[in-house]
N, CA, C and O atoms as a GROMACS GRO file, in nm:
protein
  636
    1MET      N    1   3.005 -10.445   3.776
    1MET     CA    2   3.093 -10.558   3.761
    1MET      C    3   3.222 -10.527   3.836
    1MET      O    4   3.276 -10.417   3.824
    2SER      N    5   3.271 -10.621   3.913
    2SER     CA    6   3.395 -10.599   3.988
    2SER      C    7   3.508 -10.682   3.928
    2SER      O    8   3.487 -10.794   3.882
    3ALA      N    9   3.624 -10.625   3.931
    3ALA     CA   10   3.742 -10.694   3.878
    3ALA      C   11   3.799 -10.787   3.986
    3ALA      O   12   3.796 -10.755   4.105
    4VAL      N   13   3.850 -10.899   3.943
    4VAL     CA   14   3.916 -10.991   4.033
    4VAL      C   15   4.065 -10.958   4.030
    4VAL      O   16   4.130 -10.971   3.926
    5LEU      N   17   4.117 -10.916   4.144
    5LEU     CA   18   4.258 -10.881   4.152
    5LEU      C   19   4.338 -11.000   4.198
    5LEU      O   20   4.303 -11.067   4.295
    6LYS      N   21   4.445 -11.026   4.128
    6LYS     CA   22   4.536 -11.133   4.170
    6LYS      C   23   4.637 -11.074   4.267
    6LYS      O   24   4.676 -10.958   4.254
    7PRO      N   25   4.678 -11.153   4.363
    7PRO     CA   26   4.779 -11.100   4.456
    7PRO      C   27   4.911 -11.076   4.383
    7PRO      O   28   4.944 -11.142   4.284
    8GLU      N   29   4.986 -10.978   4.436
    8GLU     CA   30   5.119 -10.956   4.379
    8GLU      C   31   5.205 -11.077   4.406
    8GLU      O   32   5.188 -11.145   4.507
    9PRO      N   33   5.298 -11.105   4.317
    9PRO     CA   34   5.385 -11.221   4.338
    9PRO      C   35   5.467 -11.207   4.465
    9PRO      O   36   5.498 -11.097   4.510
   10GLN      N   37   5.501 -11.320   4.521
   10GLN     CA   38   5.587 -11.326   4.638
   10GLN      C   39   5.727 -11.367   4.592
   10GLN      O   40   5.741 -11.445   4.498
   11PHE      N   41   5.829 -11.314   4.658
   11PHE     CA   42   5.967 -11.342   4.624
   11PHE      C   43   6.038 -11.405   4.742
   11PHE      O   44   6.009 -11.372   4.858
   12ARG      N   45   6.130 -11.495   4.713
   12ARG     CA   46   6.215 -11.553   4.817
   12ARG      C   47   6.346 -11.596   4.752
   12ARG      O   48   6.351 -11.620   4.631
   13PRO      N   49   6.452 -11.605   4.831
   13PRO     CA   50   6.579 -11.650   4.775
   13PRO      C   51   6.568 -11.793   4.721
   13PRO      O   52   6.500 -11.878   4.779
   14MET      N   53   6.634 -11.818   4.610
   14MET     CA   54   6.640 -11.952   4.552
   14MET      C   55   6.726 -12.041   4.641
   14MET      O   56   6.826 -11.996   4.698
   15ARG      N   57   6.686 -12.167   4.652
   15ARG     CA   58   6.763 -12.267   4.727
   15ARG      C   59   6.802 -12.381   4.634
   15ARG      O   60   6.746 -12.397   4.526
   16GLU      N   61   6.898 -12.458   4.677
   16GLU     CA   62   6.940 -12.577   4.600
   16GLU      C   63   6.821 -12.666   4.568
   16GLU      O   64   6.814 -12.724   4.460
   17THR      N   65   6.728 -12.678   4.661
   17THR     CA   66   6.611 -12.765   4.641
   17THR      C   67   6.517 -12.713   4.533
   17THR      O   68   6.428 -12.786   4.489
   18ASP      N   69   6.535 -12.588   4.490
   18ASP     CA   70   6.452 -12.530   4.384
   18ASP      C   71   6.504 -12.562   4.245
   18ASP      O   72   6.431 -12.544   4.147
   19VAL      N   73   6.626 -12.607   4.235
   19VAL     CA   74   6.689 -12.619   4.103
   19VAL      C   75   6.610 -12.712   4.010
   19VAL      O   76   6.602 -12.686   3.890
   20GLU      N   77   6.553 -12.818   4.063
   20GLU     CA   78   6.479 -12.912   3.976
   20GLU      C   79   6.359 -12.843   3.910
   20GLU      O   80   6.339 -12.857   3.790
   21VAL      N   81   6.278 -12.769   3.986
   21VAL     CA   82   6.162 -12.702   3.928
   21VAL      C   83   6.206 -12.585   3.840
   21VAL      O   84   6.142 -12.557   3.738
   22VAL      N   85   6.312 -12.516   3.879
   22VAL     CA   86   6.366 -12.408   3.796
   22VAL      C   87   6.413 -12.464   3.662
   22VAL      O   88   6.390 -12.403   3.557
   23LEU      N   89   6.478 -12.578   3.665
   23LEU     CA   90   6.522 -12.642   3.540
   23LEU      C   91   6.404 -12.679   3.450
   23LEU      O   92   6.413 -12.667   3.328
   24ALA      N   93   6.296 -12.724   3.510
   24ALA     CA   94   6.178 -12.758   3.430
   24ALA      C   95   6.125 -12.634   3.357
   24ALA      O   96   6.088 -12.642   3.240
   25ILE      N   97   6.121 -12.521   3.426
   25ILE     CA   98   6.077 -12.397   3.362
   25ILE      C   99   6.178 -12.354   3.256
   25ILE      O  100   6.140 -12.320   3.144
   26GLU      N  101   6.306 -12.358   3.290
   26GLU     CA  102   6.413 -12.319   3.197
   26GLU      C  103   6.406 -12.403   3.068
   26GLU      O  104   6.415 -12.350   2.958
   27ASN      N  105   6.391 -12.534   3.084
   27ASN     CA  106   6.386 -12.623   2.968
   27ASN      C  107   6.262 -12.602   2.882
   27ASN      O  108   6.266 -12.622   2.761
   28SER      N  109   6.151 -12.561   2.944
   28SER     CA  110   6.029 -12.537   2.868
   28SER      C  111   6.030 -12.400   2.800
   28SER      O  112   5.958 -12.379   2.703
   29ALA      N  113   6.112 -12.308   2.850
   29ALA     CA  114   6.112 -12.172   2.798
   29ALA      C  115   6.218 -12.146   2.691
   29ALA      O  116   6.200 -12.058   2.606
   30TYR      N  117   6.327 -12.221   2.693
   30TYR     CA  118   6.440 -12.189   2.606
   30TYR      C  119   6.482 -12.309   2.520
   30TYR      O  120   6.479 -12.423   2.566
   31ASP      N  121   6.520 -12.280   2.398
   31ASP     CA  122   6.576 -12.383   2.310
   31ASP      C  123   6.716 -12.423   2.355
   31ASP      O  124   6.760 -12.536   2.332
   32TYR      N  125   6.786 -12.331   2.420
   32TYR     CA  126   6.923 -12.355   2.467
   32TYR      C  127   6.929 -12.318   2.615
   32TYR      O  128   6.982 -12.214   2.652
   33PRO      N  129   6.874 -12.406   2.700
   33PRO     CA  130   6.864 -12.374   2.843
   33PRO      C  131   6.996 -12.383   2.917
   33PRO      O  132   7.091 -12.448   2.872
   34TRP      N  133   7.000 -12.317   3.032
   34TRP     CA  134   7.112 -12.334   3.124
   34TRP      C  135   7.113 -12.477   3.174
   34TRP      O  136   7.009 -12.543   3.178
   35THR      N  137   7.230 -12.524   3.212
   35THR     CA  138   7.245 -12.659   3.267
   35THR      C  139   7.224 -12.656   3.419
   35THR      O  140   7.229 -12.549   3.480
   36PRO      N  141   7.200 -12.772   3.480
   36PRO     CA  142   7.190 -12.775   3.626
   36PRO      C  143   7.315 -12.717   3.693
   36PRO      O  144   7.305 -12.648   3.794
   37GLY      N  145   7.432 -12.746   3.636
   37GLY     CA  146   7.557 -12.697   3.693
   37GLY      C  147   7.564 -12.545   3.699
   37GLY      O  148   7.619 -12.490   3.794
   38ILE      N  149   7.509 -12.478   3.599
   38ILE     CA  150   7.512 -12.331   3.599
   38ILE      C  151   7.429 -12.278   3.717
   38ILE      O  152   7.473 -12.187   3.787
   39PHE      N  153   7.311 -12.335   3.738
   39PHE     CA  154   7.228 -12.290   3.851
   39PHE      C  155   7.296 -12.319   3.984
   39PHE      O  156   7.297 -12.234   4.073
   40HIS      N  157   7.352 -12.438   3.997
   40HIS     CA  158   7.422 -12.472   4.122
   40HIS      C  159   7.541 -12.380   4.146
   40HIS      O  160   7.566 -12.337   4.258
   41ASP      N  161   7.615 -12.348   4.039
   41ASP     CA  162   7.730 -12.257   4.052
   41ASP      C  163   7.684 -12.117   4.095
   41ASP      O  164   7.748 -12.054   4.178
   42CYS      N  165   7.574 -12.068   4.038
   42CYS     CA  166   7.522 -11.936   4.075
   42CYS      C  167   7.488 -11.930   4.223
   42CYS      O  168   7.516 -11.831   4.290
   43LEU      N  169   7.428 -12.037   4.274
   43LEU     CA  170   7.396 -12.043   4.416
   43LEU      C  171   7.524 -12.055   4.500
   43LEU      O  172   7.537 -11.989   4.604
   44ARG      N  173   7.616 -12.138   4.455
   44ARG     CA  174   7.738 -12.164   4.531
   44ARG      C  175   7.822 -12.038   4.550
   44ARG      O  176   7.876 -12.015   4.658
   45VAL      N  177   7.833 -11.956   4.446
   45VAL     CA  178   7.917 -11.837   4.454
   45VAL      C  179   7.843 -11.715   4.511
   45VAL      O  180   7.903 -11.609   4.527
   46GLY      N  181   7.715 -11.731   4.542
   46GLY     CA  182   7.643 -11.625   4.609
   46GLY      C  183   7.580 -11.519   4.521
   46GLY      O  184   7.557 -11.407   4.566
   47TYR      N  185   7.551 -11.553   4.394
   47TYR     CA  186   7.477 -11.459   4.311
   47TYR      C  187   7.341 -11.435   4.374
   47TYR      O  188   7.294 -11.514   4.456
   48SER      N  189   7.278 -11.326   4.335
   48SER     CA  190   7.145 -11.293   4.384
   48SER      C  191   7.044 -11.374   4.302
   48SER      O  192   7.012 -11.337   4.188
   49CYS      N  193   6.995 -11.482   4.360
   49CYS     CA  194   6.907 -11.577   4.290
   49CYS      C  195   6.771 -11.577   4.360
   49CYS      O  196   6.762 -11.601   4.480
   50TRP      N  197   6.665 -11.550   4.284
   50TRP     CA  198   6.532 -11.531   4.342
   50TRP      C  199   6.426 -11.615   4.273
   50TRP      O  200   6.430 -11.637   4.152
   51ILE      N  201   6.333 -11.661   4.353
   51ILE     CA  202   6.215 -11.735   4.308
   51ILE      C  203   6.095 -11.642   4.321
   51ILE      O  204   6.086 -11.566   4.418
   52MET      N  205   6.005 -11.647   4.224
   52MET     CA  206   5.882 -11.570   4.230
   52MET      C  207   5.764 -11.664   4.216
   52MET      O  208   5.763 -11.752   4.130
   53GLY      N  209   5.664 -11.646   4.300
   53GLY     CA  210   5.543 -11.726   4.292
   53GLY      C  211   5.420 -11.640   4.308
   53GLY      O  212   5.416 -11.548   4.390
   54GLN      N  213   5.319 -11.669   4.229
   54GLN     CA  214   5.190 -11.603   4.241
   54GLN      C  215   5.080 -11.708   4.230
   54GLN      O  216   4.998 -11.722   4.320
   55GLN      N  217   5.080 -11.781   4.119
   55GLN     CA  218   4.980 -11.884   4.098
   55GLN      C  219   5.030 -12.022   4.142
   55GLN      O  220   4.951 -12.110   4.174
   56ASN      N  221   5.160 -12.037   4.145
   56ASN     CA  222   5.225 -12.163   4.183
   56ASN      C  223   5.340 -12.128   4.279
   56ASN      O  224   5.378 -12.012   4.291
   57PRO      N  225   5.394 -12.229   4.348
   57PRO     CA  226   5.510 -12.199   4.434
   57PRO      C  227   5.626 -12.136   4.356
   57PRO      O  228   5.699 -12.052   4.409
   58VAL      N  229   5.644 -12.177   4.230
   58VAL     CA  230   5.749 -12.118   4.145
   58VAL      C  231   5.689 -12.088   4.008
   58VAL      O  232   5.661 -12.180   3.930
   59ASP      N  233   5.669 -11.960   3.980
   59ASP     CA  234   5.620 -11.917   3.848
   59ASP      C  235   5.733 -11.863   3.763
   59ASP      O  236   5.722 -11.854   3.641
   60GLY      N  237   5.843 -11.826   3.828
   60GLY     CA  238   5.956 -11.771   3.755
   60GLY      C  239   6.073 -11.750   3.849
   60GLY      O  240   6.064 -11.775   3.969
   61TYR      N  241   6.182 -11.702   3.792
   61TYR     CA  242   6.304 -11.682   3.871
   61TYR      C  243   6.390 -11.577   3.803
   61TYR      O  244   6.374 -11.547   3.685
   62GLY      N  245   6.481 -11.522   3.881
   62GLY     CA  246   6.575 -11.425   3.830
   62GLY      C  247   6.709 -11.440   3.898
   62GLY      O  248   6.717 -11.473   4.016
   63ILE      N  249   6.815 -11.417   3.822
   63ILE     CA  250   6.951 -11.430   3.874
   63ILE      C  251   7.033 -11.311   3.826
   63ILE      O  252   7.030 -11.274   3.709
   64MET      N  253   7.106 -11.250   3.921
   64MET     CA  254   7.193 -11.138   3.885
   64MET      C  255   7.315 -11.135   3.975
   64MET      O  256   7.318 -11.195   4.083
   65THR      N  257   7.415 -11.065   3.928
   65THR     CA  258   7.532 -11.034   4.009
   65THR      C  259   7.527 -10.886   4.043
   65THR      O  260   7.472 -10.805   3.967
   66ILE      N  261   7.584 -10.852   4.157
   66ILE     CA  262   7.590 -10.712   4.199
   66ILE      C  263   7.731 -10.686   4.251
   66ILE      O  264   7.781 -10.760   4.335
   67GLY      N  265   7.793 -10.581   4.200
   67GLY     CA  266   7.926 -10.545   4.248
   67GLY      C  267   7.982 -10.428   4.171
   67GLY      O  268   7.941 -10.402   4.058
   68ALA      N  269   8.075 -10.358   4.232
   68ALA     CA  270   8.146 -10.247   4.168
   68ALA      C  271   8.051 -10.143   4.112
   68ALA      O  272   8.077 -10.085   4.006
   69GLY      N  273   7.940 -10.119   4.183
   69GLY     CA  274   7.848 -10.014   4.142
   69GLY      C  275   7.754 -10.050   4.029
   69GLY      O  276   7.686  -9.964   3.975
   70GLU      N  277   7.750 -10.177   3.993
   70GLU     CA  278   7.658 -10.218   3.886
   70GLU      C  279   7.603 -10.356   3.911
   70GLU      O  280   7.657 -10.433   3.992
   71CYS      N  281   7.495 -10.388   3.841
   71CYS     CA  282   7.442 -10.524   3.845
   71CYS      C  283   7.435 -10.576   3.702
   71CYS      O  284   7.424 -10.500   3.606
   72HIS      N  285   7.443 -10.707   3.693
   72HIS     CA  286   7.432 -10.774   3.564
   72HIS      C  287   7.322 -10.878   3.579
   72HIS      O  288   7.337 -10.977   3.651
   73ILE      N  289   7.212 -10.855   3.511
   73ILE     CA  290   7.100 -10.949   3.516
   73ILE      C  291   7.132 -11.061   3.418
   73ILE      O  292   7.144 -11.040   3.297
   74LEU      N  293   7.146 -11.180   3.474
   74LEU     CA  294   7.192 -11.296   3.396
   74LEU      C  295   7.078 -11.379   3.339
   74LEU      O  296   7.091 -11.434   3.230
   75ASN      N  297   6.967 -11.388   3.412
   75ASN     CA  298   6.858 -11.473   3.367
   75ASN      C  299   6.730 -11.427   3.435
   75ASN      O  300   6.724 -11.416   3.557
   76VAL      N  301   6.628 -11.400   3.356
   76VAL     CA  302   6.492 -11.375   3.404
   76VAL      C  303   6.403 -11.465   3.322
   76VAL      O  304   6.401 -11.457   3.199
   77CYS      N  305   6.329 -11.552   3.390
   77CYS     CA  306   6.246 -11.647   3.316
   77CYS      C  307   6.114 -11.667   3.389
   77CYS      O  308   6.110 -11.685   3.511
   78ILE      N  309   6.007 -11.665   3.313
   78ILE     CA  310   5.872 -11.690   3.362
   78ILE      C  311   5.822 -11.816   3.291
   78ILE      O  312   5.848 -11.835   3.172
   79SER      N  313   5.751 -11.899   3.363
   79SER     CA  314   5.694 -12.020   3.305
   79SER      C  315   5.618 -11.982   3.177
   79SER      O  316   5.538 -11.889   3.180
   80PRO      N  317   5.642 -12.053   3.066
   80PRO     CA  318   5.578 -12.015   2.939
   80PRO      C  319   5.426 -12.002   2.947
   80PRO      O  320   5.368 -11.917   2.879
   81ALA      N  321   5.360 -12.083   3.029
   81ALA     CA  322   5.215 -12.075   3.041
   81ALA      C  323   5.169 -11.945   3.105
   81ALA      O  324   5.051 -11.909   3.095
   82LEU      N  325   5.260 -11.873   3.171
   82LEU     CA  326   5.224 -11.750   3.243
   82LEU      C  327   5.288 -11.625   3.184
   82LEU      O  328   5.277 -11.517   3.241
   83GLN      N  329   5.355 -11.640   3.070
   83GLN     CA  330   5.422 -11.525   3.010
   83GLN      C  331   5.320 -11.426   2.953
   83GLN      O  332   5.205 -11.461   2.926
   84ASN      N  333   5.365 -11.303   2.935
   84ASN     CA  334   5.286 -11.192   2.880
   84ASN      C  335   5.168 -11.155   2.970
   84ASN      O  336   5.062 -11.115   2.922
   85ARG      N  337   5.189 -11.169   3.101
   85ARG     CA  338   5.088 -11.130   3.200
   85ARG      C  339   5.146 -11.032   3.302
   85ARG      O  340   5.082 -11.003   3.404
   86GLY      N  341   5.265 -10.980   3.276
   86GLY     CA  342   5.325 -10.882   3.365
   86GLY      C  343   5.416 -10.939   3.472
   86GLY      O  344   5.473 -10.864   3.551
   87LEU      N  345   5.431 -11.073   3.476
   87LEU     CA  346   5.515 -11.132   3.580
   87LEU      C  347   5.663 -11.104   3.558
   87LEU      O  348   5.738 -11.088   3.654
   88GLY      N  349   5.706 -11.098   3.434
   88GLY     CA  350   5.845 -11.064   3.405
   88GLY      C  351   5.879 -10.924   3.456
   88GLY      O  352   5.989 -10.901   3.506
   89ARG      N  353   5.784 -10.832   3.444
   89ARG     CA  354   5.804 -10.696   3.495
   89ARG      C  355   5.820 -10.699   3.647
   89ARG      O  356   5.908 -10.631   3.701
   90PHE      N  357   5.736 -10.776   3.716
   90PHE     CA  358   5.749 -10.788   3.861
   90PHE      C  359   5.888 -10.839   3.899
   90PHE      O  360   5.952 -10.786   3.989
   91MET      N  361   5.935 -10.943   3.829
   91MET     CA  362   6.066 -11.000   3.860
   91MET      C  363   6.176 -10.898   3.836
   91MET      O  364   6.264 -10.881   3.919
   92LEU      N  365   6.169 -10.831   3.723
   92LEU     CA  366   6.272 -10.732   3.690
   92LEU      C  367   6.270 -10.616   3.790
   92LEU      O  368   6.376 -10.570   3.832
   93GLU      N  369   6.152 -10.570   3.828
   93GLU     CA  370   6.143 -10.463   3.928
   93GLU      C  371   6.204 -10.508   4.062
   93GLU      O  372   6.272 -10.431   4.129
   94HIS      N  373   6.180 -10.634   4.098
   94HIS     CA  374   6.236 -10.687   4.222
   94HIS      C  375   6.390 -10.686   4.216
   94HIS      O  376   6.455 -10.638   4.308
   95LEU      N  377   6.445 -10.737   4.107
   95LEU     CA  378   6.590 -10.741   4.092
   95LEU      C  379   6.651 -10.601   4.091
   95LEU      O  380   6.753 -10.577   4.157
   96LEU      N  381   6.590 -10.510   4.019
   96LEU     CA  382   6.644 -10.374   4.011
   96LEU      C  383   6.634 -10.303   4.147
   96LEU      O  384   6.722 -10.225   4.182
   97GLY      N  385   6.528 -10.331   4.221
   97GLY     CA  386   6.516 -10.274   4.355
   97GLY      C  387   6.627 -10.323   4.447
   97GLY      O  388   6.684 -10.246   4.524
   98LEU      N  389   6.657 -10.452   4.440
   98LEU     CA  390   6.766 -10.508   4.519
   98LEU      C  391   6.899 -10.445   4.479
   98LEU      O  392   6.981 -10.410   4.564
   99ALA      N  393   6.920 -10.431   4.349
   99ALA     CA  394   7.045 -10.372   4.301
   99ALA      C  395   7.061 -10.230   4.354
   99ALA      O  396   7.170 -10.191   4.394
  100SER      N  397   6.954 -10.154   4.354
  100SER     CA  398   6.960 -10.017   4.408
  100SER      C  399   6.991 -10.018   4.557
  100SER      O  400   7.069  -9.935   4.604
  101GLU      N  401   6.932 -10.112   4.631
  101GLU     CA  402   6.961 -10.123   4.774
  101GLU      C  403   7.108 -10.149   4.800
  101GLU      O  404   7.164 -10.106   4.901
  102TYR      N  405   7.172 -10.221   4.707
  102TYR     CA  406   7.315 -10.250   4.720
  102TYR      C  407   7.400 -10.144   4.650
  102TYR      O  408   7.518 -10.165   4.621
  103ARG      N  409   7.338 -10.030   4.622
  103ARG     CA  410   7.406  -9.913   4.568
  103ARG      C  411   7.459  -9.928   4.426
  103ARG      O  412   7.551  -9.858   4.386
  104ALA      N  413   7.402 -10.020   4.351
  104ALA     CA  414   7.436 -10.028   4.209
  104ALA      C  415   7.372  -9.908   4.140
  104ALA      O  416   7.258  -9.872   4.167
  105ASP      N  417   7.447  -9.845   4.050
  105ASP     CA  418   7.390  -9.731   3.979
  105ASP      C  419   7.359  -9.762   3.833
  105ASP      O  420   7.298  -9.679   3.765
  106THR      N  421   7.400  -9.879   3.785
  106THR     CA  422   7.373  -9.919   3.648
  106THR      C  423   7.339 -10.067   3.644
  106THR      O  424   7.400 -10.148   3.713
  107ALA      N  425   7.241 -10.101   3.562
  107ALA     CA  426   7.204 -10.241   3.539
  107ALA      C  427   7.235 -10.276   3.394
  107ALA      O  428   7.207 -10.198   3.303
  108PHE      N  429   7.292 -10.394   3.374
  108PHE     CA  430   7.321 -10.445   3.240
  108PHE      C  431   7.252 -10.579   3.221
  108PHE      O  432   7.226 -10.652   3.317
  109LEU      N  433   7.223 -10.610   3.096
  109LEU     CA  434   7.173 -10.743   3.059
  109LEU      C  435   7.195 -10.764   2.910
  109LEU      O  436   7.218 -10.670   2.835
  110GLU      N  437   7.187 -10.890   2.870
  110GLU     CA  438   7.192 -10.925   2.729
  110GLU      C  439   7.058 -10.986   2.690
  110GLU      O  440   6.991 -11.049   2.772
  111VAL      N  441   7.021 -10.966   2.565
  111VAL     CA  442   6.896 -11.023   2.514
  111VAL      C  443   6.916 -11.058   2.366
  111VAL      O  444   6.987 -10.988   2.293
  112ARG      N  445   6.852 -11.165   2.325
  112ARG     CA  446   6.855 -11.202   2.183
  112ARG      C  447   6.777 -11.098   2.102
  112ARG      O  448   6.669 -11.056   2.145
  113PRO      N  449   6.828 -11.056   1.987
  113PRO     CA  450   6.751 -10.963   1.903
  113PRO      C  451   6.617 -11.021   1.858
  113PRO      O  452   6.525 -10.946   1.825
  114THR      N  453   6.605 -11.153   1.857
  114THR     CA  454   6.481 -11.218   1.816
  114THR      C  455   6.379 -11.228   1.929
  114THR      O  456   6.265 -11.268   1.904
  115ASN      N  457   6.416 -11.194   2.051
  115ASN     CA  458   6.325 -11.203   2.165
  115ASN      C  459   6.249 -11.071   2.180
  115ASN      O  460   6.276 -10.990   2.269
  116LYS      N  461   6.154 -11.052   2.090
  116LYS     CA  462   6.083 -10.923   2.080
  116LYS      C  463   6.004 -10.890   2.206
  116LYS      O  464   5.999 -10.773   2.245
  117SER      N  465   5.941 -10.988   2.272
  117SER     CA  466   5.863 -10.955   2.391
  117SER      C  467   5.954 -10.910   2.504
  117SER      O  468   5.919 -10.818   2.579
  118ALA      N  469   6.072 -10.971   2.519
  118ALA     CA  470   6.166 -10.928   2.622
  118ALA      C  471   6.219 -10.788   2.590
  118ALA      O  472   6.230 -10.703   2.679
  119ILE      N  473   6.252 -10.763   2.464
  119ILE     CA  474   6.301 -10.632   2.425
  119ILE      C  475   6.195 -10.526   2.455
  119ILE      O  476   6.228 -10.418   2.504
  120HIS      N  477   6.071 -10.556   2.427
  120HIS     CA  478   5.962 -10.461   2.456
  120HIS      C  479   5.955 -10.432   2.606
  120HIS      O  480   5.940 -10.317   2.646
  121LEU      N  481   5.965 -10.536   2.689
  121LEU     CA  482   5.964 -10.517   2.834
  121LEU      C  483   6.080 -10.429   2.878
  121LEU      O  484   6.060 -10.331   2.950
  122TYR      N  485   6.200 -10.463   2.835
  122TYR     CA  486   6.318 -10.388   2.876
  122TYR      C  487   6.310 -10.243   2.830
  122TYR      O  488   6.345 -10.152   2.905
  123ASP      N  489   6.263 -10.221   2.709
  123ASP     CA  490   6.248 -10.086   2.657
  123ASP      C  491   6.148 -10.008   2.743
  123ASP      O  492   6.171  -9.891   2.775
  124SER      N  493   6.037 -10.071   2.779
  124SER     CA  494   5.934 -10.004   2.858
  124SER      C  495   5.982  -9.971   2.999
  124SER      O  496   5.924  -9.887   3.067
  125MET      N  497   6.088 -10.039   3.043
  125MET     CA  498   6.142 -10.016   3.177
  125MET      C  499   6.266  -9.926   3.175
  125MET      O  500   6.333  -9.911   3.277
  126GLY      N  501   6.294  -9.868   3.059
  126GLY     CA  502   6.401  -9.768   3.053
  126GLY      C  503   6.539  -9.820   3.016
  126GLY      O  504   6.637  -9.747   3.029
  127PHE      N  505   6.548  -9.944   2.970
  127PHE     CA  506   6.677  -9.995   2.923
  127PHE      C  507   6.704  -9.942   2.783
  127PHE      O  508   6.611  -9.922   2.704
  128ASN      N  509   6.831  -9.918   2.755
  128ASN     CA  510   6.874  -9.872   2.623
  128ASN      C  511   6.988  -9.960   2.573
  128ASN      O  512   7.068 -10.011   2.652
  129GLN      N  513   6.994  -9.977   2.442
  129GLN     CA  514   7.102 -10.056   2.385
  129GLN      C  515   7.232  -9.978   2.393
  129GLN      O  516   7.239  -9.861   2.354
  130VAL      N  517   7.337 -10.045   2.446
  130VAL     CA  518   7.468  -9.981   2.456
  130VAL      C  519   7.576 -10.058   2.379
  130VAL      O  520   7.691 -10.014   2.373
  131GLY      N  521   7.539 -10.172   2.322
  131GLY     CA  522   7.638 -10.248   2.246
  131GLY      C  523   7.580 -10.377   2.194
  131GLY      O  524   7.462 -10.406   2.210
  132ILE      N  525   7.668 -10.455   2.130
  132ILE     CA  526   7.633 -10.587   2.075
  132ILE      C  527   7.746 -10.683   2.110
  132ILE      O  528   7.864 -10.649   2.096
  133ARG      N  529   7.710 -10.801   2.154
  133ARG     CA  530   7.807 -10.910   2.171
  133ARG      C  531   7.787 -11.005   2.054
  133ARG      O  532   7.684 -11.070   2.041
  134ARG      N  533   7.888 -11.010   1.969
  134ARG     CA  534   7.879 -11.094   1.849
  134ARG      C  535   7.886 -11.241   1.886
  134ARG      O  536   7.965 -11.282   1.971
  135ASP      N  537   7.800 -11.320   1.821
  135ASP     CA  538   7.800 -11.467   1.835
  135ASP      C  539   7.789 -11.512   1.981
  135ASP      O  540   7.856 -11.607   2.022
  136TYR      N  541   7.707 -11.446   2.059
  136TYR     CA  542   7.696 -11.470   2.203
  136TYR      C  543   7.613 -11.594   2.236
  136TYR      O  544   7.651 -11.675   2.321
  137TYR      N  545   7.499 -11.608   2.169
  137TYR     CA  546   7.405 -11.717   2.201
  137TYR      C  547   7.414 -11.831   2.100
  137TYR      O  548   7.435 -11.807   1.981
  138PRO      N  549   7.398 -11.956   2.146
  138PRO     CA  550   7.383 -12.066   2.050
  138PRO      C  551   7.250 -12.051   1.977
  138PRO      O  552   7.152 -12.003   2.034
  139ALA      N  553   7.248 -12.091   1.852
  139ALA     CA  554   7.127 -12.081   1.771
  139ALA      C  555   7.124 -12.196   1.672
  139ALA      O  556   7.225 -12.261   1.647
  140ALA      N  557   7.008 -12.221   1.616
  140ALA     CA  558   6.991 -12.331   1.521
  140ALA      C  559   7.086 -12.317   1.402
  140ALA      O  560   7.133 -12.416   1.347
  141SER      N  561   7.113 -12.193   1.362
  141SER     CA  562   7.200 -12.169   1.247
  141SER      C  563   7.343 -12.138   1.288
  141SER      O  564   7.419 -12.081   1.210
  142GLY      N  565   7.382 -12.174   1.409
  142GLY     CA  566   7.518 -12.148   1.455
  142GLY      C  567   7.518 -12.064   1.581
  142GLY      O  568   7.507 -12.118   1.692
  143ARG      N  569   7.532 -11.933   1.566
  143ARG     CA  570   7.536 -11.841   1.680
  143ARG      C  571   7.450 -11.720   1.651
  143ARG      O  572   7.426 -11.685   1.535
  144GLU      N  573   7.403 -11.655   1.756
  144GLU     CA  574   7.322 -11.534   1.744
  144GLU      C  575   7.385 -11.426   1.832
  144GLU      O  576   7.432 -11.454   1.942
  145ASP      N  577   7.385 -11.304   1.782
  145ASP     CA  578   7.437 -11.192   1.859
  145ASP      C  579   7.348 -11.167   1.981
  145ASP      O  580   7.235 -11.215   1.988
  146ALA      N  581   7.401 -11.091   2.076
  146ALA     CA  582   7.323 -11.043   2.189
  146ALA      C  583   7.325 -10.891   2.186
  146ALA      O  584   7.428 -10.829   2.160
  147LEU      N  585   7.211 -10.832   2.214
  147LEU     CA  586   7.206 -10.688   2.236
  147LEU      C  587   7.243 -10.665   2.382
  147LEU      O  588   7.190 -10.731   2.470
  148ILE      N  589   7.333 -10.571   2.407
  148ILE     CA  590   7.368 -10.533   2.544
  148ILE      C  591   7.283 -10.412   2.579
  148ILE      O  592   7.288 -10.310   2.511
  149LEU      N  593   7.204 -10.425   2.685
  149LEU     CA  594   7.118 -10.317   2.729
  149LEU      C  595   7.163 -10.268   2.867
  149LEU      O  596   7.218 -10.345   2.946
  150ALA      N  597   7.140 -10.142   2.893
  150ALA     CA  598   7.177 -10.083   3.022
  150ALA      C  599   7.069  -9.987   3.067
  150ALA      O  600   6.993  -9.932   2.987
  151LYS      N  601   7.064  -9.967   3.198
  151LYS     CA  602   6.969  -9.875   3.259
  151LYS      C  603   7.037  -9.810   3.379
  151LYS      O  604   7.102  -9.878   3.458
  152THR      N  605   7.022  -9.680   3.391
  152THR     CA  606   7.070  -9.609   3.509
  152THR      C  607   6.967  -9.628   3.620
  152THR      O  608   6.847  -9.611   3.599
  153LEU      N  609   7.016  -9.663   3.739
  153LEU     CA  610   6.928  -9.689   3.852
  153LEU      C  611   6.925  -9.568   3.946
  153LEU      O  612   7.023  -9.495   3.958
  154ALA      N  613   6.812  -9.549   4.010
  154ALA     CA  614   6.800  -9.445   4.112
  154ALA      C  615   6.867  -9.498   4.238
  154ALA      O  616   6.820  -9.596   4.296
  155THR      N  617   6.973  -9.435   4.279
  155THR     CA  618   7.052  -9.487   4.391
  155THR      C  619   7.018  -9.422   4.524
  155THR      O  620   7.063  -9.470   4.629
  156GLY      N  621   6.942  -9.316   4.523
  156GLY     CA  622   6.909  -9.251   4.650
  156GLY      C  623   7.027  -9.171   4.704
  156GLY      O  624   7.126  -9.150   4.634
  157ASP      N  625   7.015  -9.128   4.826
  157ASP     CA  626   7.120  -9.047   4.889
  157ASP      C  627   7.206  -9.137   4.977
  157ASP      O  628   7.164  -9.173   5.087
  158TRP      N  629   7.323  -9.174   4.930
  158TRP     CA  630   7.410  -9.265   5.006
  158TRP      C  631   7.505  -9.188   5.096
  158TRP      O  632   7.575  -9.248   5.178
  159GLY      N  633   7.509  -9.056   5.084
  159GLY     CA  634   7.604  -8.974   5.155
  159GLY      C  635   7.589  -8.982   5.303
  159GLY      O  636   7.664  -8.917   5.376
   0.00000   0.00000   0.00000
């Protein structure tokens, strides 16, 4: 019996024309999604915004900032129909690789304590909790804290 291998996802920079499909994924994945204005602002100010596709032109996306020796991963989202298949790991590896290329030595992100699958992914990729942001996320019962996670990146020899 032979296994059917799926191709690795392809990555490309996000464009303004992608915001509509990105919003559809965002709205289907989150109870409190980002607004169109947030995505447009991220593109306008030059954040590192990426589209990932494997089964569809857009299966997921990731957004981060890079500067001052660190990166801050702001949003990683995979279409709900394709979650728990390793695509989030591909996106995160892509973002972290870019951050290392830009000489970031630390990656930060926030995650809801209730997002157990994301926490499991981040833990498996070497992120550790370094703090808590109180009342960071909107929630049905008011606000929810965020766990602040960090990871040291392999920066290579920049000398």
